[in-house]
C-alpha positions, 0 to 999 in steps of 0.5 A: 207710475199711476194712471191719472184720470182725466178731470171733468170740466165745466163752463162758468160765467163770473159776473155782478149781480145787485146785493138784493138779487144776490141775497135771493139766489139759491144754489140754482137760482131764484126762478128768473133768468139771471143777468149778470153784469160783466163789469161792476157798475156797468150795464153795457154788457150783460150775460143772461142764464136761464134758471134751468141752465144752472148747475150751481152758484157761488157768492163773492164779495159786495161792493158798492151795492153789487156781489161778484157771483160765479155760476156754473153751467150745467153741460151744453147749457146756453147763455144770452149775451147782450150789448146795450149802448147807442147804436152808432157807438156799436158800429151798427148800419142801416139795413136797406133791403127792400125785401123785408119791408113789411109795407110801402111807406106813404108818399107826401108831396106838397107843391106850391105854384111859384106864381103864388104870392106866398110862395116866397113866404113858404120858402122861408118857412120850409128853410127856417124848419130846416134850420 
């Protein structure tokens, strides 16, 4: 039996680009970072590929103003993935680390004496502002 040679492998990113971008794409991209949508018509997840990381591009069908493309990557290529959305939907949490604060926030305090005849009016204004 003949010994089979191991096939080389390559990585590819499959996604969608606007038709105008697809028309301007050459075999190696179009000189700028290529942003591929992972779902047709949605900007929530994007894969960004720099032009020097592209080995080749295949064009697919166009539908709804977007063309499917398959971008073949060079060996050891890097890509960027971007998730866009509302912070609460992405389950992001604030960082409460004072070591990363580069300045102290200003402290503002307002004092109104309870003996002041306008104190009651001031309290009403503050409560209305909170509502």
